[in-house]
DRENBA-994244 format. One record per residue (C-alpha): x, y, z; residue number from 1; residue in three letters. Coordinates in steps of 0.001 Angstrom, whole numbers, plus 524288, in hexadecimal, padded with zeros to 5 digits. Layout:
<nodes>
<node x="X" y="Y" z="Z" i="NUM" aa="ALA"/>
...
</nodes>
This chain:
<nodes>
<node x="80000" y="80000" z="80000" i="1" aa="MET"/>
<node x="80558" y="80D3F" z="7FC0B" i="2" aa="GLN"/>
<node x="807F1" y="817A7" z="8062A" i="3" aa="THR"/>
<node x="80270" y="82552" z="8048D" i="4" aa="ASN"/>
<node x="80FDD" y="82A23" z="800AD" i="5" aa="LYS"/>
<node x="81127" y="81FAE" z="7F636" i="6" aa="GLU"/>
<node x="803AA" y="822D8" z="7F0B4" i="7" aa="ILE"/>
<node x="8072A" y="83146" z="7F0BD" i="8" aa="TYR"/>
<node x="8142D" y="82EF5" z="7E9E8" i="9" aa="GLN"/>
<node x="80DC9" y="82658" z="7DF99" i="10" aa="THR"/>
<node x="803B6" y="830D7" z="7DCAF" i="11" aa="LEU"/>
<node x="80E1E" y="83B7F" z="7DC0F" i="12" aa="ILE"/>
<node x="81627" y="83375" z="7D283" i="13" aa="GLU"/>
<node x="80A20" y="830E4" z="7CA33" i="14" aa="SER"/>
<node x="806B9" y="83F51" z="7C9D2" i="15" aa="TYR"/>
<node x="8149C" y="843C7" z="7C700" i="16" aa="ASN"/>
<node x="8162C" y="839ED" z="7BC05" i="17" aa="LYS"/>
<node x="809D3" y="83EB2" z="7B543" i="18" aa="GLY"/>
<node x="80D6B" y="84D0B" z="7B6C3" i="19" aa="ILE"/>
<node x="81B9E" y="84BA2" z="7B2D3" i="20" aa="GLN"/>
<node x="8182B" y="843AE" z="7A6C2" i="21" aa="GLU"/>
<node x="80C72" y="84C8F" z="7A3EB" i="22" aa="LYS"/>
<node x="804C4" y="84017" z="7A1F1" i="23" aa="ASN"/>
<node x="7F5E2" y="841B5" z="7A374" i="24" aa="PRO"/>
<node x="7F41E" y="832F9" z="7A46E" i="25" aa="GLY"/>
<node x="7FD5F" y="831EA" z="7B007" i="26" aa="LEU"/>
<node x="7F700" y="83D96" z="7B6A6" i="27" aa="ILE"/>
<node x="7E9C6" y="836FF" z="7B4FB" i="28" aa="ARG"/>
<node x="7EF6E" y="82A9D" z="7BB16" i="29" aa="GLU"/>
<node x="7F3BD" y="832BC" z="7C6C2" i="30" aa="PHE"/>
<node x="7E606" y="83857" z="7C7FE" i="31" aa="LEU"/>
<node x="7DFE4" y="82ADC" z="7C6EE" i="32" aa="ALA"/>
<node x="7E7D6" y="825EE" z="7D27E" i="33" aa="ASP"/>
<node x="7DEEB" y="8273B" z="7DE44" i="34" aa="ASN"/>
<node x="7E912" y="822D6" z="7E81D" i="35" aa="SER"/>
<node x="7E9BE" y="83116" z="7EC77" i="36" aa="VAL"/>
<node x="7DDEF" y="82E04" z="7F503" i="37" aa="GLU"/>
<node x="7E67C" y="824CD" z="7FD07" i="38" aa="LYS"/>
<node x="7EE33" y="830C6" z="80159" i="39" aa="LEU"/>
<node x="7E2DA" y="83768" z="8083D" i="40" aa="LYS"/>
<node x="7E8AF" y="83509" z="815A3" i="41" aa="ASP"/>
<node x="7F546" y="83C00" z="811BA" i="42" aa="ASP"/>
<node x="7F14E" y="84A06" z="80EF4" i="43" aa="ALA"/>
<node x="7FE43" y="84EA5" z="80936" i="44" aa="ALA"/>
<node x="7FF02" y="843A7" z="7FF2B" i="45" aa="PHE"/>
<node x="7F075" y="8440F" z="7FC5F" i="46" aa="TYR"/>
<node x="7EFC1" y="852B6" z="7F9FD" i="47" aa="LEU"/>
<node x="7FBBD" y="852F8" z="7F158" i="48" aa="GLU"/>
<node x="7F6BC" y="8482B" z="7E871" i="49" aa="ILE"/>
<node x="7E933" y="84E31" z="7E7C0" i="50" aa="LEU"/>
<node x="7EF2A" y="85AFD" z="7E355" i="51" aa="GLN"/>
<node x="7F741" y="85404" z="7D904" i="52" aa="LEU"/>
<node x="7EAF4" y="84D29" z="7D460" i="53" aa="ARG"/>
<node x="7E3EC" y="85A3F" z="7D3B8" i="54" aa="ALA"/>
<node x="7EEF1" y="85FF2" z="7CBA0" i="55" aa="GLY"/>
<node x="7EE7B" y="85439" z="7C297" i="56" aa="ALA"/>
<node x="7DFD0" y="855BE" z="7C074" i="57" aa="PHE"/>
<node x="7E228" y="86425" z="7BD7C" i="58" aa="SER"/>
<node x="7EB76" y="86068" z="7B28F" i="59" aa="LEU"/>
<node x="7DFE8" y="85A0D" z="7ABC4" i="60" aa="PHE"/>
<node x="7D71E" y="865B1" z="7AE61" i="61" aa="GLY"/>
<node x="7CF26" y="85DCF" z="7B82B" i="62" aa="GLU"/>
<node x="7CE31" y="8686B" z="7C260" i="63" aa="LEU"/>
<node x="7C26E" y="8633A" z="7C9AE" i="64" aa="ASN"/>
<node x="7C990" y="85650" z="7CB70" i="65" aa="GLU"/>
<node x="7D577" y="85DEC" z="7D023" i="66" aa="ALA"/>
<node x="7CCF0" y="864E1" z="7D9F7" i="67" aa="GLY"/>
<node x="7C775" y="857FA" z="7DE96" i="68" aa="GLU"/>
<node x="7D528" y="85341" z="7E20B" i="69" aa="GLU"/>
<node x="7D738" y="85F4D" z="7EA74" i="70" aa="TYR"/>
<node x="7C9E8" y="85D81" z="7F0AD" i="71" aa="ARG"/>
<node x="7CDC7" y="84FD9" z="7F551" i="72" aa="LYS"/>
<node x="7D943" y="85532" z="7FCF3" i="73" aa="GLY"/>
<node x="7D3AE" y="8617D" z="8030D" i="74" aa="TYR"/>
<node x="7CFF8" y="85B28" z="80FEA" i="75" aa="SER"/>
<node x="7DDA3" y="85548" z="8110C" i="76" aa="SER"/>
<node x="7E435" y="862AC" z="81115" i="77" aa="CYS"/>
<node x="7E9C5" y="86891" z="81D5E" i="78" aa="SER"/>
<node x="7E258" y="8741F" z="822E7" i="79" aa="LYS"/>
<node x="7ED20" y="87D95" z="81F28" i="80" aa="SER"/>
<node x="7EEB4" y="87805" z="8118E" i="81" aa="GLY"/>
<node x="7E087" y="87748" z="80D2F" i="82" aa="LYS"/>
<node x="7E00D" y="884CE" z="80730" i="83" aa="TRP"/>
<node x="7EC17" y="88240" z="7FEC6" i="84" aa="ILE"/>
<node x="7E6AB" y="87526" z="7FA75" i="85" aa="TYR"/>
<node x="7D9D5" y="87BF2" z="7F74D" i="86" aa="GLY"/>
<node x="7E0FF" y="8867D" z="7EFC1" i="87" aa="LEU"/>
<node x="7E878" y="87C68" z="7E7C5" i="88" aa="ASN"/>
<node x="7DBA5" y="87560" z="7E556" i="89" aa="TRP"/>
<node x="7D559" y="881E4" z="7E058" i="90" aa="ALA"/>
<node x="7E117" y="884F9" z="7D7DD" i="91" aa="LEU"/>
<node x="7DF1A" y="87822" z="7D08F" i="92" aa="GLN"/>
<node x="7D399" y="87EAC" z="7C9ED" i="93" aa="PHE"/>
<node x="7DC96" y="88930" z="7C465" i="94" aa="MET"/>
<node x="7E14C" y="87EEF" z="7BAC6" i="95" aa="ALA"/>
<node x="7D4E6" y="881A4" z="7B30E" i="96" aa="GLU"/>
<node x="7DB38" y="88DC9" z="7AD41" i="97" aa="PHE"/>
<node x="7E528" y="8853F" z="7A64D" i="98" aa="SER"/>
<node x="7DB11" y="87CD2" z="79F74" i="99" aa="PHE"/>
<node x="7D3EA" y="887B1" z="7982A" i="100" aa="LYS"/>
<node x="7C6ED" y="88093" z="798C6" i="101" aa="ARG"/>
<node x="7BEC8" y="88CF5" z="79953" i="102" aa="GLY"/>
<node x="7BA5F" y="89700" z="7A344" i="103" aa="ASP"/>
<node x="7AF4D" y="88E72" z="7A856" i="104" aa="ASP"/>
<node x="7B911" y="8840D" z="7AC58" i="105" aa="LYS"/>
<node x="7C161" y="88E6F" z="7B2FD" i="106" aa="VAL"/>
<node x="7B5BE" y="893B2" z="7BA80" i="107" aa="GLU"/>
<node x="7B217" y="88609" z="7BF06" i="108" aa="SER"/>
<node x="7C011" y="8830A" z="7C355" i="109" aa="ALA"/>
<node x="7C174" y="88FFD" z="7CA70" i="110" aa="MET"/>
<node x="7B4AE" y="88DCB" z="7D19F" i="111" aa="ASN"/>
<node x="7B9B6" y="880B0" z="7D65D" i="112" aa="GLU"/>
<node x="7C651" y="8871C" z="7DAE0" i="113" aa="GLY"/>
<node x="7BED4" y="891B4" z="7E221" i="114" aa="ILE"/>
<node x="7B731" y="8877B" z="7E9CD" i="115" aa="LYS"/>
<node x="7C3E1" y="88154" z="7EE67" i="116" aa="VAL"/>
<node x="7C9B6" y="88E8E" z="7F209" i="117" aa="LEU"/>
<node x="7BDD9" y="891E2" z="7FA44" i="118" aa="ASP"/>
<node x="7C102" y="88604" z="8029F" i="119" aa="GLN"/>
<node x="7CF7B" y="88992" z="8030A" i="120" aa="ALA"/>
<node x="7CBF3" y="896FA" z="80893" i="121" aa="PHE"/>
<node x="7C4EE" y="88FF8" z="813A3" i="122" aa="GLN"/>
<node x="7D0FA" y="887D1" z="81675" i="123" aa="ASP"/>
<node x="7DB0C" y="892AC" z="81780" i="124" aa="LEU"/>
<node x="7E3B7" y="8909D" z="82376" i="125" aa="PRO"/>
<node x="7E3BA" y="89B42" z="82DA8" i="126" aa="GLU"/>
<node x="7F1E1" y="89F7C" z="82DD4" i="127" aa="ASP"/>
<node x="7F9AB" y="8ABE2" z="82B47" i="128" aa="LYS"/>
<node x="7F918" y="8A9EE" z="81C87" i="129" aa="TYR"/>
<node x="7EA76" y="8A7EE" z="81BA2" i="130" aa="GLN"/>
<node x="7E7D8" y="8B4CC" z="814A3" i="131" aa="GLU"/>
<node x="7F1F7" y="8B13B" z="80A3D" i="132" aa="PHE"/>
<node x="7EBD3" y="8A3D1" z="8086D" i="133" aa="TYR"/>
<node x="7DEAE" y="8AA9A" z="8073C" i="134" aa="HIS"/>
<node x="7E3D3" y="8B3DB" z="7FCC8" i="135" aa="LEU"/>
<node x="7E9A8" y="8A857" z="7F575" i="136" aa="CYS"/>
<node x="7DC83" y="8A16B" z="7F4D3" i="137" aa="LEU"/>
<node x="7D5CA" y="8AE3F" z="7F174" i="138" aa="THR"/>
<node x="7DEE3" y="8B08B" z="7E5E1" i="139" aa="ASN"/>
<node x="7DB85" y="8A32D" z="7E05E" i="140" aa="VAL"/>
<node x="7CCEF" y="8A408" z="7E304" i="141" aa="LYS"/>
<node x="7CC3F" y="8B1C7" z="7DD55" i="142" aa="ALA"/>
<node x="7D2E0" y="8AD30" z="7D0DD" i="143" aa="PHE"/>
<node x="7C980" y="8A1C1" z="7CFDA" i="144" aa="MET"/>
<node x="7BDE1" y="8AABC" z="7D1E8" i="145" aa="LEU"/>
<node x="7C329" y="8B429" z="7C7C6" i="146" aa="LEU"/>
<node x="7C52B" y="8A9B7" z="7BD79" i="147" aa="THR"/>
<node x="7B7A8" y="8A40B" z="7BFE7" i="148" aa="SER"/>
<node x="7B16C" y="8B13F" z="7BD16" i="149" aa="GLY"/>
<node x="7AF15" y="8B5C1" z="7CB22" i="150" aa="LYS"/>
<node x="7B70B" y="8C243" z="7CA2E" i="151" aa="ARG"/>
<node x="7B097" y="8C9EF" z="7D534" i="152" aa="GLU"/>
<node x="7B1B3" y="8BE74" z="7DE86" i="153" aa="GLU"/>
<node x="7C007" y="8BCE6" z="7DAD6" i="154" aa="ALA"/>
<node x="7C2CA" y="8CAB6" z="7DF56" i="155" aa="LEU"/>
<node x="7B9F6" y="8CA5A" z="7EB41" i="156" aa="ALA"/>
<node x="7C074" y="8BEC0" z="7F1F1" i="157" aa="ILE"/>
<node x="7CCDE" y="8C6A6" z="7F3F0" i="158" aa="PHE"/>
<node x="7C54F" y="8CED7" z="7FDD9" i="159" aa="ASN"/>
<node x="7C85E" y="8C471" z="8080B" i="160" aa="ASP"/>
<node x="7D728" y="8C571" z="8061A" i="161" aa="CYS"/>
<node x="7E08A" y="8CD79" z="80E59" i="162" aa="GLN"/>
<node x="7EB86" y="8CFAE" z="80467" i="163" aa="PHE"/>
<node x="7F661" y="8CFE6" z="80E7B" i="164" aa="THR"/>
<node x="80400" y="8D0D3" z="8084D" i="165" aa="PRO"/>
<node x="80B99" y="8C416" z="808E6" i="166" aa="VAL"/>
<node x="815EC" y="8C5F6" z="81389" i="167" aa="PRO"/>
<node x="823C3" y="8C69E" z="80E2D" i="168" aa="ILE"/>
<node x="82869" y="8BA56" z="81588" i="169" aa="PRO"/>
<node x="81D52" y="8B285" z="80F5B" i="170" aa="GLU"/>
<node x="81FEA" y="8B8A6" z="80212" i="171" aa="TYR"/>
<node x="82E25" y="8B474" z="802DC" i="172" aa="ASN"/>
<node x="82AD0" y="8A6CE" z="807CF" i="173" aa="ASP"/>
<node x="82895" y="89EC9" z="7FB7D" i="174" aa="LYS"/>
<node x="82102" y="8949A" z="8034F" i="175" aa="GLU"/>
<node x="81782" y="89E60" z="80928" i="176" aa="SER"/>
<node x="80A57" y="8A214" z="80342" i="177" aa="LEU"/>
<node x="80D0C" y="89A7E" z="7F6D2" i="178" aa="GLN"/>
<node x="7FEA8" y="89875" z="7F3C3" i="179" aa="MET"/>
<node x="7FC18" y="8A706" z="7F4BF" i="180" aa="LEU"/>
<node x="806AC" y="8AAA1" z="7EAEB" i="181" aa="PHE"/>
<node x="80331" y="89F0E" z="7E238" i="182" aa="ALA"/>
<node x="7F555" y="8A429" z="7E08C" i="183" aa="ASN"/>
<node x="7F734" y="8B2C3" z="7E0C0" i="184" aa="PHE"/>
<node x="7F640" y="8B55D" z="7D22C" i="185" aa="THR"/>
<node x="7E81D" y="8B0D5" z="7D295" i="186" aa="LYS"/>
<node x="7E4EC" y="8BC55" z="7DB62" i="187" aa="GLY"/>
<node x="7EC2A" y="8C592" z="7D266" i="188" aa="PHE"/>
<node x="7E46C" y="8BFD5" z="7C711" i="189" aa="ALA"/>
<node x="7D7BA" y="8C435" z="7CD70" i="190" aa="VAL"/>
<node x="7DCD6" y="8D1F9" z="7D000" i="191" aa="ALA"/>
<node x="7E236" y="8D322" z="7C234" i="192" aa="ILE"/>
<node x="7D638" y="8CDA2" z="7BB69" i="193" aa="GLU"/>
<node x="7CD43" y="8D6C7" z="7C2F0" i="194" aa="LEU"/>
<node x="7D73B" y="8E1E2" z="7C229" i="195" aa="LYS"/>
<node x="7D51B" y="8E443" z="7D09F" i="196" aa="ASN"/>
<node x="7DFB4" y="8ECF7" z="7D618" i="197" aa="LEU"/>
<node x="7DBB7" y="8EB37" z="7E43B" i="198" aa="ASP"/>
<node x="7DD03" y="8DC63" z="7E3D0" i="199" aa="LEU"/>
<node x="7E998" y="8DD0F" z="7DBF5" i="200" aa="LEU"/>
<node x="7EFF5" y="8E61F" z="7E5EA" i="201" aa="MET"/>
<node x="7EB84" y="8DDB9" z="7F163" i="202" aa="LYS"/>
<node x="7F10D" y="8D178" z="7EB2B" i="203" aa="LEU"/>
<node x="7FDD3" y="8D841" z="7E7E5" i="204" aa="MET"/>
<node x="7FEE0" y="8DCD8" z="7F5FB" i="205" aa="LYS"/>
<node x="7FEEB" y="8CE9D" z="7FA7D" i="206" aa="VAL"/>
<node x="80AD0" y="8CAAB" z="7F26D" i="207" aa="ILE"/>
<node x="8120D" y="8D792" z="7F0EA" i="208" aa="SER"/>
<node x="81E88" y="8D940" z="7F8BF" i="209" aa="ILE"/>
<node x="820D6" y="8E73D" z="7F45E" i="210" aa="ASP"/>
<node x="816A3" y="8F0D0" z="7F94C" i="211" aa="ASP"/>
<node x="81DCA" y="8FBE2" z="7F2B5" i="212" aa="GLN"/>
<node x="81B14" y="8F5B6" z="7E57E" i="213" aa="VAL"/>
<node x="80D4F" y="8F183" z="7E902" i="214" aa="LEU"/>
<node x="808CC" y="8FED4" z="7ED87" i="215" aa="TYR"/>
<node x="81061" y="906F7" z="7E3CA" i="216" aa="SER"/>
<node x="80915" y="90F70" z="7DA38" i="217" aa="GLN"/>
<node x="80F4B" y="9083C" z="7CED5" i="218" aa="GLY"/>
<node x="806BB" y="90280" z="7C43E" i="219" aa="ASN"/>
<node x="7FEEE" y="8F6B6" z="7C882" i="220" aa="LEU"/>
<node x="804AA" y="8ECAD" z="7BF4F" i="221" aa="PHE"/>
<node x="812B2" y="8EFCD" z="7C351" i="222" aa="ARG"/>
<node x="80F19" y="8EE46" z="7D1B3" i="223" aa="VAL"/>
<node x="8082A" y="8E176" z="7CEDB" i="224" aa="PHE"/>
<node x="8133B" y="8DC6C" z="7C671" i="225" aa="TYR"/>
<node x="81D8C" y="8DF5A" z="7D0BE" i="226" aa="GLU"/>
<node x="81545" y="8D83E" z="7DAD0" i="227" aa="THR"/>
<node x="8140F" y="8CC84" z="7D1BD" i="228" aa="LEU"/>
<node x="82279" y="8CBE6" z="7CE77" i="229" aa="VAL"/>
<node x="8264B" y="8CC49" z="7DCC5" i="230" aa="CYS"/>
<node x="81CFA" y="8C111" z="7DFD7" i="231" aa="ALA"/>
<node x="82206" y="8B995" z="7D401" i="232" aa="PHE"/>
<node x="82FDC" y="8BAE9" z="7D913" i="233" aa="ASP"/>
<node x="82CBC" y="8B6A2" z="7E6DF" i="234" aa="MET"/>
<node x="8221B" y="8AC64" z="7E58F" i="235" aa="ARG"/>
<node x="8234F" y="8A1C8" z="7DB3E" i="236" aa="ALA"/>
<node x="81558" y="89D28" z="7DD38" i="237" aa="GLU"/>
<node x="81058" y="8AAB7" z="7D9C0" i="238" aa="PHE"/>
<node x="816BD" y="8AAFF" z="7CC67" i="239" aa="ILE"/>
<node x="812F8" y="89CB7" z="7CA1F" i="240" aa="THR"/>
<node x="804A1" y="8A034" z="7CB8B" i="241" aa="GLU"/>
<node x="80605" y="8AC6F" z="7C345" i="242" aa="PHE"/>
<node x="80C18" y="8A45F" z="7B869" i="243" aa="ASN"/>
<node x="80142" y="89A46" z="7B9A4" i="244" aa="ALA"/>
<node x="7F721" y="8A4FE" z="7B7E0" i="245" aa="MET"/>
<node x="7FE86" y="8AA06" z="7AC14" i="246" aa="PHE"/>
<node x="7FD90" y="89C98" z="7A5D3" i="247" aa="LYS"/>
<node x="7EEB2" y="89CC2" z="7A6A1" i="248" aa="ILE"/>
<node x="7ECE7" y="8AAF3" z="7A25B" i="249" aa="LYS"/>
<node x="7E66C" y="8A6F6" z="7958E" i="250" aa="ASP"/>
<node x="7DC9F" y="89E8A" z="79CD2" i="251" aa="ALA"/>
<node x="7D9C4" y="8AA2D" z="7A5AD" i="252" aa="LEU"/>
<node x="7D73E" y="8B368" z="79A57" i="253" aa="ASN"/>
<node x="7C87A" y="8B1C3" z="79A32" i="254" aa="SER"/>
<node x="7C728" y="8B0E7" z="7A901" i="255" aa="LEU"/>
<node x="7D08E" y="8BB6C" z="7AD98" i="256" aa="THR"/>
<node x="7D3DB" y="8C365" z="7A16D" i="257" aa="PRO"/>
<node x="7DA8D" y="8CE6D" z="7A8D1" i="258" aa="GLU"/>
<node x="7E355" y="8C55C" z="7B09C" i="259" aa="PHE"/>
<node x="7E655" y="8BD98" z="7A458" i="260" aa="SER"/>
<node x="7E9F1" y="8CA42" z="79D6B" i="261" aa="LYS"/>
<node x="7F2C9" y="8CDE5" z="7A8CF" i="262" aa="PHE"/>
<node x="7F9BC" y="8C0C5" z="7A804" i="263" aa="LEU"/>
<node x="7FBA6" y="8C29A" z="79977" i="264" aa="GLY"/>
<node x="80196" y="8D015" z="79B51" i="265" aa="LEU"/>
<node x="80A90" y="8CAD7" z="7A5F3" i="266" aa="ILE"/>
<node x="80ED4" y="8C01C" z="79CAA" i="267" aa="GLY"/>
<node x="811CC" y="8CA3D" z="7923B" i="268" aa="GLU"/>
<node x="81892" y="8D2F0" z="79C50" i="269" aa="GLN"/>
<node x="810D1" y="8DE4F" z="7969F" i="270" aa="ASP"/>
<node x="81264" y="8E7BD" z="7A1EC" i="271" aa="PHE"/>
<node x="80C63" y="8F358" z="79AD4" i="272" aa="ASP"/>
<node x="7FFB3" y="8EBF6" z="7989D" i="273" aa="LYS"/>
<node x="80036" y="8E6CE" z="7A689" i="274" aa="LEU"/>
<node x="80159" y="8F4C9" z="7AB8F" i="275" aa="ASP"/>
<node x="7F514" y="8F818" z="7A3DD" i="276" aa="GLU"/>
<node x="7EE31" y="8EBC6" z="7A84D" i="277" aa="PHE"/>
<node x="7F033" y="8EF08" z="7B6A6" i="278" aa="PHE"/>
<node x="7EB3B" y="8FCEE" z="7B4CA" i="279" aa="LYS"/>
<node x="7DDD1" y="8F6CB" z="7B37A" i="280" aa="GLY"/>
<node x="7DD68" y="8F28F" z="7C1B0" i="281" aa="PHE"/>
<node x="7D2F9" y="8F868" z="7CA35" i="282" aa="ASP"/>
<node x="7D036" y="8F913" z="7D8C9" i="283" aa="LYS"/>
<node x="7C230" y="8F45A" z="7D782" i="284" aa="GLU"/>
</nodes>
């Protein structure tokens, strides 16, 4: 009889083989192996394999099946880790943007993600970083609301956020607040799409480490760009997400045309047009 560790290692090897060889048949064999259920009494092994299974389903565009894998493991999460697990579960539905199956499919996927996030909000741990965790979830939920056509709701949910600047020690600690920085561009996307100056400034305040730049009377795009570049330099997960958003800009064109336009101008490095673009921001 196999031990939990042996079952886990067999499943990992099966998954890795399918991914490395980019072989759909092998990935399907991994998904057909139900021995993951034998790991239920070992939360660490169980949760890791479930998340790999979810990722594998996502490769085939089977996002509801991916969500189902996450659902199985939610009760096995530690109290402090539930919100991150829930966030990762919700983010599975972001894969829909890569499939280009139409806006209706996107709306359906985003609505599923929002349901999961609503639970994650309930499971936030009460510690000194809670407001940053809350902003992280808000950024993701707001983006999902925005891309499912609920523009006013997307803006309104930021009313519950505090927008405290990330303390310098945490900013410099690459292990700290990773989920916040890894999901920050989604908040910027909402501010940029709605051309809302108030939200943009509040979000910049959270990740700016140079108040002199932030509150200067310089033109808005230059202030924003300097804030971005600094975050790019200091937090790898921030630029990773920004690049991921850039890759789906064409899919976003019909859903968030202003944000998609912004991404295009950034890609072209057309700073004159970006200056003009940011002049359209309003304090509504």
